[in-house]
N, C-alpha and C positions, 0 to 999 in steps of 0.2 A: 367307671369313674376315673377321671384323669387327674384330679387335683384335690387339695385339701378343702377348697370351697365346695366342691362337689360332694365330698363326704358330709360336710356340715348340712348342706341342702337336703341330702337323702335322710339324714338323721331327723332333721326338723319336720320333713314331710311325713315320716313314719310316726313321729310323736303327735302330729296334728290329727292323724287317724287313730289315735289312742292305742298305738302299737308300742311295744317295748323293745327297742333295738339292743341286742346283746353285743353286736360287733358290726361296725361299719368300716370297711376297708376299701382300698382302691379295687374296684371291680366286683365287690360283693358286699352283701348286707345280710345279717342274720338277726331274726327276731325271736322273741320268747314264745309267741303263739303261732298257730296256723292262721294264715291270712285268708279271710273269705274272698271269694271271687270279686265281689263288688268293691271291696277295699283295694284289691290288687289293681282293678281298673282305675280307681280314683288315684292311687299312687302313681301308676304308669302315666296317667294324664298330667299329674302335677310335675313329675320330673321331666316329662317331654317338653314342657315349656322352657326348661333350662338346657335343652339339647341332649338330654340323657334318655336312655331307653331301658326298659326292663327286659332282661334276657332270661328265658326259661329253659332253654336246651343246654345239655351238658357240653355240646360242641361250642355254643356261643359263650358259655362260661369260660371254657379253656382259652378261647380266642381273646376274651377280655382279660384273663389272667396274664397271658403273654404280653399284651399291650401294657398292662399295669406294671409288670416287672421290667419291661423295657424303659418305661418312664421313671421307675424307681432307680434303675441302673444309671440312667443319664443324669438324673437330678440329685443323686447322692452327694452329700457334702464331703464325705470322706471318700478318698479314691478307692475304688474296688479293684483288687489286685488280680482278678481273673477276667478273661475276655467274656463278651456278652453270651456267646454260645455256651460256655461252661456255666456261667451264672444261671441262665435259663434252665439248663439241664439239671443243675443241682436243686434249684428252687421248685421245679415242677416234677422232678423224679421221672423224667422221660429222656430218652436218647435225643440229642439235638437234631438228628436227621428226621425223626418223627415230628418234632416240634416245628421244624422248618417247613417240611412238606405240608403239614397240617395248616400252618399259618398261610402259606401261599395258596392253598386250595380255598381257604375261607375268605381271603382278601385278594385284591387285584395287584398286590406287590409282595416282595419278599420281606423277611425280618430286617435285613440290612437296609433296604430302601425305606422301610418304615422308621427304623431307628435314626437314619440320616435325616429324614424329614423332621422328626421330633427334635433332634439335636439343633437343626437350623432354626426351628421355632424358638428353642431355648436361647440360641445366640441372639436372635432378634429381640427377645425379651430383655436379655442382659444389656444389649447395646442401647436400647431405648430407656429402660427403667433404672439401670444401675450404672454407676460411674466406673466402668471397667474398660481397660484397653483390650484390643483384640488378642494381644499376647496373654493377658490374664485369663481371658475367656478360653483361649486354646488350651491353656494349662488346666483350667477347671474341668473342661470337658474331654480331657485326655487326647487331644489332637497331637499328632507327631510334630507338627510345625504350624506356624501362623500361615504360611503359604498354602498348606493343605486345607486349613480351615477356610481361608479366603477363596480358594478356587472352588471348593465344595459349596460354599455359601452362594457364590455367583451362579454356579451351575443349577442349584435347586431353586433359588429365589428369583434368578434373572437379573438381580441388581447387586452392585458391590456393597460390602459391609459398611463402607463409608456413608452410603445413603441413609442407612438406619441410624448411624451415629449422629448424623445431622438432625434426625427427628428428635433426638434428645434435647438439643438446644432449642428447637422450635417449640417443643412441649414445655420447656422451662420458661420461655418467653410468654407463652400463652397463660400459664399458671400465674406468672408475675403480674399480668394484666388484670387479673381478677380483682 
């Protein structure tokens, strides 16, 4: 699960199946009872409609935990004072070299590539939905400079950040026309 709305969806779908969620977090859900296979299939089908999938293997769970922690690290409102590798190692209780090689084996990219892509998606969201300058965004996402953010943004998205900033004004005009 990648966001708060995903957690809400998972909780609602579990409750529709008359299951009792004890904990629903990013990347994991725990229920009070053992889930029969038929209900597991119904649940998997329901969340698939939202682009989510049920992961059964320990390996898949660890990969999802890594992704969830990267998202948590990037989205944190308070600045986390350790770098991402130390953060992941501390939270998962594994050596970063293991986490890194494991993630790369499970996915077609590295933790760094994944975290950069996630950061750029966050920047797009902030440019379109929030009234923040690129300087404010660079500060919020711990970029060393606006120039670094701008070049990374263009490299990953193929477009300059100013293009996404313009989408905000287009979106505002469209809403005002309603």
